[in-house]
N, C-alpha and C positions, 0 to 999 in steps of 0.2 A: 796365550798358549805356553806350556812349559818348555824350557830349553833343555835339550839333552846334548851333552858334549862328548866327543870322542877323544880320548887320550891314549897314549901307549899303555898297554896292559900286559901282564904276565901271560904265559901260555894258559889257554882255557883249561879250567879244572873239570868242566862237565860240558855236555852238549848245549849249544844255544838254540837248538831246534825245538820248537814247541811240540813236535811230534814224537820226541824221545821221552819215554817214561820208565819208571823203575819196575813196572809189572810186565812180564814178557810171556805170560801164560796164554793159552787159548781157551781154556774152560772158563765158564762164567763163575765169578766169585760171589759168595754169599757172606754178608757181614751183619753186624749187630750194632745198633745205637745203644750206648750205655746210659744208665739212669743217673744223670747228672743233677736232676732236680727232684721234683716231688711225684715221681711216677707211681710209687706204691701208696703213699699216704700224703694228702695235701699238706704242703708246707714243711715236709720233713724229708730232706734229701738223705739218701743212704750214706752211711759212713764210708770213707774211702776203703776201709778193709773189706767191706761187702762188695764194692764195685770191683776191687781187685779180684776177689774170689769169683765173682761172676765172669770176669774176663778170663781167668784161668780155666774156668769151666767151659767157656765157649771155645777156647783154644784146644782143650783136650777133646771136646766133642767134634772137632774137625772144621769149625767155621774158619773162614778165610781172613776176616777183618773185624776189628772193633773200632767204633767211632765215638768220640766225645762231641759235644756241641757247645757253642760259645755264647752265653748270655750272662749279663751282670746282675739283672733282676728278673724275677719271674712274672707271672701274669698279674700278681698283686704286689706292685712295687712298694707299697706302704708297709709290707710285711718283710722284715729282714730274714725271717725263717724261710721265706719263699725263694730266696736267692739261690741259684744253682752254684755248684762248685766251679772254680775257675778252670777253664778247659785245658789250658796248656800245662798247668801244674800236674793235673791228673794224668794227662797223656805222657808227660816226662817220666812220672813214676811207673807207669805201665810199660814204658819202653825197657826199663830195667827188670821188671817183674816177669815179662814174657820172653819167649824164644823164637816163635815161628810166625805168629799171627801178624797181619798188617795192621798198622796203627794210623788213624786219621782223625781229622776234625771236620765236621759237617755243620757249619764251616766257621772259621775264624772271621770275625768282623774286623776288617783292616783299620777302621778308625780308632780301635781300642789300643793299638800298639804302633810304635814307630816302625815303618816298613823295613828300614835297614836293620834295625835291632831284631825285628822278627825274622829276617833272613838268617841272622846269626843264631837265633834260638832254634830255628828249623834245622840248620846245619848241625848243631850240637845234638839234637834229638836223633837226627839221621845217623850220627856216629854211635850214639848210645844204643840205638835199636838195630844196628848193623843193616842199614839201608832199608828199613821197613816203613818209612814215613810216607803218608799221603797228605800233603799240605793243602787242605781245603780253604778257599778264600772267598769272601763275599763282602758286600758293602754295608751289611747291617740293616735292620728295619724296625726294631722295637724301640719306639720313641722314648718310653719311660727310662730306659737305661742310659740313653744319651743325655737326657735331662738330669738324671740323678748324679752322673759323674762329670757333668760339664763338658761333654764331647759335642762338637758341632754336628748338627743333623742335616743342615742344608748342603746342597751340592755333593751329596754322598757319592754319586757315580763318578763325577769329575775327580774327587779325591781318591776313589778306588782305582781309577785308571792310572793315576800317578803311582800309587802305592804298589799296584800290581807290576808296573814296569820296574820299579826299584827292586822289589823282592825277587822277581823271576830273573832279572838280569844278574843280580848278585849271586844267586844260587847256581845259575847256568854258566856265567862267564867269569865269576870270581870277584868282580867289582861293578859298581854302578855309579853314575853321575847323572843327576837330574835337578834342574832348578825349576821346580814346579810352583804353582800357586798355593798348593796345600801341603806338599811334601818335597823335601830336598835331600840330596845325597851328593857328596863330593868325593869321588873315588873311594866310596865306602867298600871295604874289603870283606871277603869271606876267608876264614882261616885256610891256608894252603896245607893240605895233609895228604899223604899217600892214599890212593884208592878212593878219593872223595867222589861221591856220586850225588848229583842233584836229586832231591826228592821229587816224586810225582806231584804236579801242580793240578789241583782240581778247582774249578770255579762253578758255583751254583748260580744259575741265571735263567731268566725267562724274557726280559724286555729286550727290545732291539739293540740298544746300546751295550747292554751287558753281554748279549750274545756275540756282538762284534768283538768285545774284549776277550771273551772266551775263545773265539776262533783264533785270535791273534796270539794269545799267551798260554792257553791251558793245554795240558796233556789229556785232561779228563773233564767231563761235564756231568753235573747232577741236576735232577729235577725231582721234587718230592711234594706232597705225599700222596700215594695212590694205593689202589687195590688191584683191580684188573686194568689192562691197558685201555686208555681212553683217548677220545679225539683231542682233548687238551694236550696230552703228552705228544701225540702224533704231530699236532700243529706246531708246537714249540720245537720239537725235534727237526721238523722240516725247515723251520726258520733258521735253526742253527746250521743245517747243511747249506742253506743259501748264504749265510754269513761266511762260512768257510770258502765257498766258491767265489764269493765277492773279492776276497783277498788272495785268491789263487792257492788256497790250501786244500789238499785232498781231504774230504770229509772223513774218509776211512782212518785217518791218522789221529782222530779225536775220539777217545773212548767215551761211551755213553753209559751213565749209571742212573739208577732210579731208587728213590726211597719208598718202601712199602710199609703199610700198617698191618700188623699181625696181632690178632686177639685170640682169646681162648676159644676153642672149637665149640660150635653150637649146631645142633641138628636142625634147628629152625632159623638159621642165619638169614638175614634179609639180603637178597641179591643186590639191592641198591646200596647197601652199606659198604663204604670204601675200605673198611677194615676187614681183612681176610680172616674168616672164622671157620676153618675146616681142619681135617686131619692132614697127616704128612703127605698122602697121595694128592690131596687137593692143592696143597701148597706147592708141591713139585710140579703139578700140571700148570699152575699159575706162573711159577718161575719160568717154565718152558715157553709160555706165551710171550713173556717179556724177552727171553733170549731170542725168540724168533723176530722180535722187533729191533734186534741189533744191540740189546743191552749186554754189557760185559760184566756188570756188577750190580747186585741188588743189596741195598742197605735196609735191614729190617728193624723197624721200631716196634718192639713187642709191648703190648698193653695187657697186663702189667709186666714189669721187667723181672721175670722169675726164671729159675733154672728149668722149670717144667717147659716153658715156652721156648727157651733156648734149645732144649733137647728136641722139641718138635721141629724147629727150624733146621737143626742139624740132621734130623731124620729125613726131612724133605730134601735137604742138600745131597745126602747120600743117594736117595732115589734118583735125583736129577742127574747125578754124575755116573750112574751105573753104565 
């Protein structure tokens, strides 16, 4: 078991409560996954300039958030052209390029980066973005990228638990110490600066142990990818509620978010297709169904990633919020 030690610390720079997050609104937020890989043409990621333009379009259209995702190789790891852009670099650039929209990663794989250094990176982007960061964290799952970069794949959840403790403790309390089997920190500090606010911590999870970690550390939870609400979502959501109750946390303090697939509208769309293919009214109706299930944010993955579909999602968002 890892050893965590307590030593005298400076005054807390942010809340240590997992129920405190940077988002204080009551309306459901609607966000967009950005095309980090080959969403438009196989093996050809969009240039950053086009990702930036799509982000600015989404911000101007009234969407609430944009999200990168974190993979080191694509579905065809033998093809270098299939490798997505590095998530954190793109997110950092967008923090400077945008003004209002929330910025997140769905999600960073903690084995790819030292957890203490990641906390410093997150705090820096939180400052650049003026407190608009949602730090999404996960254990990783795509074996080829672990193999390609020599990153250990075994005991990922155990490693994730340690990394999550270090990163969240640093961001919320200012320092962290942990002598773990996979990760270590010795009074690792966050830069003390006026008005520092911890970013919102999101964890994507579905297995029992990961849900327990979500209940313990996260402000926000995500499960993806869906169309209409399903029994699968309801079952995992209920399991998360039970995980919160098990540790004495009020389940209402943990925001629930969901990833939805949105495609080009079709008049003859298959009802069993989990990709949503309808007009703005149809999307708004579907968003409302998720809101009724307690969802506070929807992350849309559009297929393809075009301004036309961004505008469709934005129109549905406006209908929903009337």
